[in-house]
C-alpha positions in Angstrom: 0.0 0.0 0.0 1.4 3.4 -1.0 2.5 5.8 1.7 -0.1 8.6 2.0 2.7 11.1 2.6 4.4 10.1 -0.6 1.0 10.5 -2.5 0.6 14.0 -1.0 4.2 14.9 -1.9 3.7 13.9 -5.5 0.4 15.8 -5.7 2.0 18.9 -4.3 4.8 18.6 -6.9 2.2 19.0 -9.6 0.6 22.1 -8.3 0.5 25.3 -10.3 2.3 28.3 -8.8 -1.0 30.0 -8.1 -2.5 27.0 -6.3 0.6 26.4 -4.4 0.7 30.0 -3.2 -3.0 29.8 -2.3 -2.6 26.6 -0.2 0.5 28.0 1.6 -1.5 31.1 2.5 -4.5 29.1 3.8 -2.2 26.8 5.9 -0.5 29.9 7.3 -3.9 31.3 8.4 -4.7 27.9 10.1 -1.3 28.0 11.9 -2.2 31.4 13.4 -5.5 29.9 14.6 -3.8 27.0 16.2 -1.2 29.3 17.9 -4.0 31.5 19.2 -5.8 28.4 20.5 -2.7 27.3 22.3 -2.3 30.7 23.8 -5.8 30.7 25.2 -5.3 27.3 26.7 -2.1 28.4 28.4 -3.8 31.6 29.7 -6.6 29.5 31.3 -4.1 27.1 32.9 -2.1 30.1 34.2 -5.1 31.8 35.7 -6.5 28.6 37.4 -3.0 27.6 38.7 -2.5 31.1 40.1 -5.8 30.7 41.9 -4.5 27.5 43.6 -6.4 24.9 41.6 -4.5 21.6 41.2 -3.5 20.0 37.9 -6.5 17.6 38.0 -8.9 20.4 38.7 -7.4 22.4 35.8 -7.7 19.4 33.5 -11.3 18.9 34.5 -12.1 22.5 33.7 -10.5 22.3 30.3 -12.3 19.1 29.6 -15.6 20.7 30.7 -14.9 23.6 28.2 -14.5 21.1 25.4 -17.6 19.1 26.4 -19.8 22.2 26.8 -18.5 24.1 23.8 -17.1 26.7 26.2 -15.3 30.0 25.3 -11.9 28.5 24.5 -13.0 25.6 22.3 -15.9 27.4 20.7 -13.5 30.2 19.6 -11.2 27.7 18.0 -14.1 25.9 16.4 -15.4 29.1 14.9 -12.0 30.1 13.7 -11.5 26.7 11.9 -15.0 27.0 10.4 -14.2 30.5 9.2 -11.0 29.2 7.6 -12.7 26.3 5.9 -15.5 28.5 4.5 -12.9 31.1 3.4 -10.6 28.5 1.8 -13.5 26.9 -0.1 -14.6 30.3 -1.4 -11.1 31.2 -2.3 -10.4 27.9 -4.2 -13.6 28.4 -6.1 -12.6 31.9 -7.0 -9.1 30.8 -8.1 -10.6 28.1 -10.4 -13.2 30.6 -11.7 -10.5 33.1 -12.6 -8.4 30.6 -14.4 -11.3 29.3 -16.5 -12.7 32.6 -17.5 -9.3 34.3 -17.8 -10.8 37.7 -17.3 -13.8 36.7 -19.5 -11.7 37.0 -22.8 -11.2 40.7 -22.5 -14.5 41.4 -20.9 -13.0 42.2 -17.5 -16.4 42.9 -15.8 -17.3 41.1 -12.6 -20.7 41.4 -10.8 -20.8 41.1 -7.0 -23.5 38.6 -6.0 -24.8 38.3 -2.4 -25.9 34.7 -1.6 -28.9 34.5 0.7 -30.2 31.7 2.9 -28.4 33.3 5.9 -27.9 36.8 7.2 -25.9 38.9 4.7 -23.7 41.5 6.4 -24.1 45.2 5.8 -20.8 45.5 3.9 -21.6 42.7 1.4 -25.2 43.8 1.0 -24.1 47.3 0.0 -21.9 45.8 -2.8 -24.6 43.5 -4.2 -25.1 44.3 -7.9 -22.0 46.4 -8.3 -19.8 45.7 -11.4 -16.1 46.4 -11.7 -12.8 44.9 -12.9 -11.2 42.0 -11.2 -8.1 44.1 -10.2 -10.5 46.6 -8.5 -12.1 43.9 -6.4 -8.7 42.5 -5.5 -7.5 45.9 -4.2 -10.8 46.7 -2.4 -11.6 43.2 -1.0 -12.7 40.0 -2.7 -15.4 37.8 -1.1 -14.2 36.0 2.0 -10.9 37.9 2.0 -11.5 39.4 5.4 -12.3 42.9 4.4 -16.0 42.7 5.5 -17.8 42.3 8.8 -18.5 38.7 8.0 -14.7 38.0 7.6 -14.2 34.3 6.6 -17.9 33.5 6.8 -18.6 35.3 3.5 -20.6 33.3 0.9 -20.7 36.1 -1.8 -19.4 35.4 -5.3 -18.2 37.3 -8.3 -20.0 36.6 -11.6 -17.7 37.1 -14.6 -20.3 37.2 -17.3 -23.1 39.1 -15.5 -25.8 36.4 -16.0 -26.6 36.0 -12.3 -29.0 38.1 -10.3 -27.7 40.7 -7.8 -28.8 38.4 -5.0 -29.2 34.6 -5.2 -32.0 33.0 -3.2 -30.9 30.0 -1.1 -33.4 27.9 1.0 -33.7 29.2 4.5 -33.4 27.0 7.6 -37.2 26.7 7.8 -37.5 25.8 4.1 -34.8 23.2 4.5 -36.7 21.6 7.3 -39.7 21.1 5.1 -37.5 19.6 2.4 -35.7 17.3 4.7 -38.6 16.1 6.9 -36.8 12.9 7.7 -33.9 14.8 9.3 -35.6 16.2 12.3 -33.4 18.3 14.7 -32.4 16.5 17.9 -34.7 17.4 20.8 -33.4 18.3 24.2 -34.6 15.4 26.3 -34.8 17.6 29.4 -37.5 19.7 27.7 -39.8 16.7 28.1 -38.8 16.2 31.7 -39.5 19.8 33.0 -42.9 20.8 31.6 -44.4 23.2 34.1 -46.3 26.3 33.1 -43.6 28.3 34.8 -41.4 28.6 31.7 -38.5 30.5 33.4 -38.2 27.8 36.0 -38.2 25.1 33.4 -35.1 26.7 31.9 -33.4 26.8 35.3 -34.1 23.1 35.9 -32.8 22.3 32.4 -29.7 24.3 33.0 -29.1 22.5 36.3 -29.0 19.1 34.6 -27.7 20.2 31.2 -24.2 18.7 31.9 -25.6 15.6 33.6 -24.3 12.3 32.3 -26.3 10.7 29.4 -27.2 7.9 31.8 -28.8 10.2 34.3 -30.6 12.1 31.6 -32.1 8.8 30.4 -33.2 8.1 33.9 -35.0 11.4 34.0 -36.7 10.6 30.7 -38.1 7.4 32.2 -39.7 9.2 35.2 -42.9 11.3 35.3 -42.4 14.9 34.2 -42.2 17.7 36.7 -45.3 19.6 35.8 -45.5 22.1 38.7 -42.7 24.4 39.8 -42.9 27.4 42.1 -40.5 30.2 42.8 -41.7 31.9 46.0 -39.1 33.3 48.4 -41.5 33.2 51.4 -41.9 29.4 51.7 -38.3 28.3 51.3 -37.1 25.6 48.9 -39.0 22.3 49.2 -40.6 19.2 47.6 -44.0 18.1 48.6 -46.9 16.1 47.2 -49.5 18.3 48.9 -51.0 21.3 47.1 -52.2 23.0 50.2 -50.1 24.3 53.1 -52.8 23.3 55.7 -53.0 19.7 54.4 -56.8 20.0 53.9 -57.0 21.9 50.6 -58.3 25.1 52.3 -55.1 27.1 51.8 -53.3 26.5 48.5 -49.6 27.4 48.4 -49.4 30.9 47.0 -46.6 30.0 44.6 -48.6 27.2 43.2 -52.0 28.8 43.1 -51.5 30.8 39.9 -50.5 27.6 38.0 -53.3 25.3 39.1 -56.2 27.7 39.1 -58.2 27.9 35.9 -60.6 30.8 35.9 -60.6 31.0 39.6 -61.3 27.2 40.0 -58.7 24.7 41.2 -57.9 22.3 38.4 -58.5 18.8 39.8 -56.3 17.1 37.2 -53.4 19.2 38.5 -54.3 18.4 42.1 -54.3 14.6 41.4 -51.0 14.8 39.5 -49.5 16.7 42.5 -50.8 14.2 45.0 -49.3 11.3 43.0 -46.0 12.8 41.8 -45.4 16.0 43.8 -44.1 19.5 42.9 -41.1 21.7 43.8 -40.6 25.2 45.0 -37.2 27.0 44.7 -36.9 30.0 47.2 -34.4 32.1 45.3 -33.9 30.8 41.7 -31.4 33.6 40.8 -29.0 32.8 43.7 -25.6 31.2 43.1 -26.7 28.1 45.0 -30.0 27.7 43.1 -28.5 25.1 40.7 -27.4 22.9 43.5 -30.7 23.4 45.3 -32.6 22.3 42.2 -30.5 19.2 42.0 -31.2 18.4 45.7 -34.9 19.1 45.5 -35.3 17.1 42.3 -33.7 14.2 44.1 -36.7 14.3 46.5 -39.0 14.2 43.4 -37.1 11.1 42.0 -37.1 9.4 45.4 -40.8 9.9 45.9 -41.7 8.6 42.5 -39.5 5.6 42.7 -40.0 4.5 46.3 -43.0 5.9 48.0 -46.1 3.8 48.5 -48.8 5.4 50.8 -47.7 8.1 53.2 -44.6 8.7 55.4 -46.1 6.6 58.2 -46.4 3.7 55.8 -42.7 4.0 54.7 -41.6 4.1 58.3 -43.7 1.0 59.1 -42.1 -1.0 56.2 -38.6 -0.2 57.4 -39.4 -1.1 61.0 -41.2 -4.3 60.1 -38.6 -5.5 57.6 -35.7 -4.9 60.1 -37.5 -7.2 62.5 -38.0 -9.8 59.8 -34.4 -9.5 58.7 -33.2 -10.4 62.2 -35.2 -13.6 61.8 -33.5 -14.4 58.5 -36.3 -13.3 56.2 -35.4 -12.0 52.7 -36.9 -9.0 50.9 -39.3 -11.2 49.0 -40.3 -13.1 52.2 -41.3 -9.9 53.9 -43.1 -8.5 50.8 -45.3 -11.6 50.4 -47.2 -10.7 53.5 -46.6 -6.9 53.7 -49.7 -4.7 53.9 -50.6 -1.1 53.8 -53.5 0.8 55.4 -56.1 2.3 53.1 -59.3 4.2 53.8 -62.5 2.8 52.1 -65.7 4.7 52.0 -68.2 3.1 54.5 -65.6 0.7 55.8 -63.0 3.0 57.4 -59.4 2.0 57.6 -58.5 -1.5 56.3 -55.3 -3.4 55.5 -54.6 -4.8 52.1 -51.6 -6.6 50.5 -49.3 -4.7 48.2 -49.7 -4.9 44.5 -46.8 -6.2 42.3 -45.7 -2.7 41.4 -45.8 -1.6 45.0 -43.7 -4.5 46.0 -41.0 -3.5 43.4 -40.9 0.0 44.9 -40.8 -1.1 48.5 -38.1 -3.8 47.7 -35.9 -1.1 46.1 -36.6 1.2 49.1 -35.6 -1.6 51.6 -32.4 -2.1 49.6 -31.7 1.6 50.0 -32.3 1.3 53.7 -29.8 -1.5 53.9 -27.2 0.7 52.1 -27.9 3.6 54.5 -27.7 1.3 57.5 -24.4 0.0 56.4 -22.9 3.5 56.3 -24.7 4.5 59.6 -23.2 1.4 61.3 -19.7 2.6 60.3 -20.6 6.0 61.9 -21.6 4.2 65.1 -18.4 2.1 65.3 -16.1 5.1 64.8 -18.0 8.4 65.5 -14.8 10.2 66.2 -13.4 9.5 62.7 -16.6 10.5 60.8 -17.5 13.5 63.0 -14.0 14.9 62.4 -14.1 14.1 58.7 -17.4 16.0 58.2 -16.3 19.0 60.3 -12.8 19.2 58.7 -14.3 19.0 55.3 -16.9 21.7 56.1 -14.8 24.3 57.9 -11.7 24.0 55.7 -13.9 24.3 52.6 -15.8 27.3 54.0 -12.9 29.3 55.4 -9.6 27.9 53.8 -6.7 29.4 55.8 -8.9 31.9 57.6 -10.9 29.7 60.0 -12.5 31.9 62.7 -11.5 31.4 66.3 -14.9 30.0 67.3 -14.4 27.1 64.8 -10.7 26.4 65.1 -11.3 23.7 67.8 -13.3 21.8 65.2 -10.3 21.2 63.0 -7.4 21.5 65.4 -4.9 18.8 64.7 -6.9 17.3 61.8 -5.0 16.6 58.6 -7.2 14.3 56.6 -7.8 17.1 54.1 -5.0 19.5 53.3 -5.8 23.0 52.0 -4.2 21.9 48.8 -6.6 19.0 48.4 -8.5 19.4 45.1 -11.9 18.7 46.7 -11.3 21.3 49.4 -10.2 23.8 46.7 -13.3 23.1 44.6 -15.6 23.6 47.6 -13.7 26.7 48.7 -14.0 28.2 45.2 -17.7 27.6 45.2 -18.6 28.6 48.8 -21.6 30.6 47.6 -22.9 27.6 45.7 -23.1 25.7 49.1 -21.5 22.5 47.5 -19.9 21.4 50.8 -23.1 22.2 52.6 -24.9 19.4 50.8 -22.2 16.9 51.6 -22.3 18.0 55.3 -26.1 17.5 55.1 -25.5 14.0 53.7 -23.5 13.1 56.8 -26.3 14.6 58.9 -29.0 12.7 57.1 -27.3 9.4 57.5 -26.6 9.9 61.2 -29.9 11.7 62.0 -27.7 14.3 63.6 -28.0 12.4 66.8 -25.2 12.5 69.4 -22.8 9.5 69.6 -21.5 9.1 73.2 -18.1 7.5 73.5 -15.4 7.2 76.2 -12.1 8.7 75.0 -9.6 8.1 77.8 -11.4 9.0 80.9 -13.7 11.5 79.2 -17.2 10.9 78.0 -17.4 12.7 74.6 -20.6 13.4 72.7 -20.2 13.8 69.0 -22.5 14.8 66.2 -21.8 13.7 62.6 -22.7 16.3 60.0 -25.7 18.6 60.1 -28.1 20.8 58.2 -31.8 20.0 59.1 -31.6 19.5 62.8 -32.3 16.5 65.1 -36.0 17.5 65.6 -36.6 17.3 61.9 -35.4 13.7 61.7 -37.0 12.8 65.1 -40.4 14.0 63.9 -40.2 12.4 60.4 -38.7 9.1 61.4 -36.1 7.1 59.5 -37.9 7.7 56.2 -37.1 11.4 56.5 -33.4 10.5 56.9 -33.7 8.5 53.7 -35.6 11.4 52.0 -32.7 13.8 52.6 -30.0 11.2 51.9 -31.3 10.4 48.5 -31.6 14.1 47.6 -28.0 14.7 48.6 -26.9 11.7 46.6 -28.6 13.2 43.6 -26.8 16.5 44.1 -23.4 14.7 44.5 -23.9 12.6 41.4 -24.6 15.8 39.3 -22.2 18.2 41.0 -20.1 20.5 38.8 -17.0 18.5 39.7 -16.6 14.7 39.5 -14.5 15.0 42.7 -17.7 15.2 44.7 -19.1 11.8 43.6 -15.7 10.3 43.8 -15.6 11.3 47.5 -19.0 9.6 48.0 -17.7 6.4 46.3 -14.6 6.4 48.5 -16.3 7.1 51.8 -19.8 5.6 51.3 -19.3 2.9 48.6 -22.5 1.1 49.6 -24.6 4.1 48.8 -22.8 4.9 45.6 -23.2 1.3 44.4 -26.9 1.3 45.2 -27.5 4.7 43.5 -25.7 3.6 40.3 -27.4 0.2 40.1 -30.8 1.9 40.8 -30.3 4.0 37.6 -29.6 0.9 35.6 -32.9 -0.6 36.9 -34.9 2.5 35.9 -33.4 2.5 32.4 -34.1 -1.2 32.0 -37.7 -0.7 33.1 -37.4 -2.9 36.3 -38.9 -0.2 38.4 -42.4 1.2 37.7 
């Protein structure tokens, strides 16, 4: 097989002087674009390194710019595209000039503006003008860089004057009707977030825009979030109740405008909310809003995958299964006889067996409970280690080198996380986004924020692991409330702006990370209703 380089060399040897000069010029332009791209990369690296970000964090940021078509890579992409368009136009013009050879003495060239896209003001002003080729060369040929559109110029010179001043090319809309089979790719998240609150739909889409394809597929398999509020007075929350009093007499103000139709509460909306729930975001314009959205939507996912009945029912299943588990029963053994309370008109409260779909949900929920218990048991065996881990992570992330005096005792002598740790640097750089707060809350949800009492030497020490919602919150809601917050924080961690966050969960809480990733596979495969 012939060497491609030899073939190119032989081809280059047969080029005309004009074509060789043209190609050399185009390659020189491309070289400048590559050098400019290299300079931008070096600048970004220098800025981040000066800010204290480690090499892995820098690499992650550059990789994110590539993945998201950020400023650096989009600039390079546009420059290359401009060069290709300009080279194509230039090559066409070179061949055109050679063929017509100045139109056999008729050195008259008509400037033609090609439509189908926006024509710049410079080119539009020249449409229909006729002049000699040397005039156009001196004053700027199409795609030579003289005009506002630079290399993105699609204008042509007509040597014989048979073309119109402007050429009609199908617009994007017209092309769609011609190429019906080639439909534009839809954003899968637009089908996931479908509330009437359009601005909040966009914020939710933005929060998960960079999620993994796997997670986006999971979202596409779940019910759509059809009701989103944005009231500052009620805080950020998820609920499957449409009224703040629980009886339908007082509808949440932030929800009222979306479910009232001509002054009457829409019952279809009410039933959808009762079954699937809705979300309110307190301050959607804040820096932490994106992470709050990820957390609250974790509640929505957990509710729709696991909840059967009410909170009391979920607590009952956990308590009952834990008893059965001690006797050697499996999930399926328990679920064969598991019941739930229902209210029937005229008969009051009765017990009934779970349906097949309800059993699937509760089984997955009990598996989640086992994973949570596994981590909580590690907390109980070594509360000192995990209490210090959570506090050190929180305070060093919040304050860096400037930990206030009142908090210094929390991290005195602790060296699990250095200030140069990439995770600490990520959290510290995003303090206003509260990233570390959601991880601290994850520790708190798993421990219930209760005190662990241990003897250390001759001292009886009481330690709390993590925090965020408070012991009374978990005491009132029971174990299901701990799971409620744990799942929401896992959803945040999996979709955090840095993969370092999820890597931390996998390292310190492998049981939960394994459950969460396997759960996504089950949803995608249709194993969960």
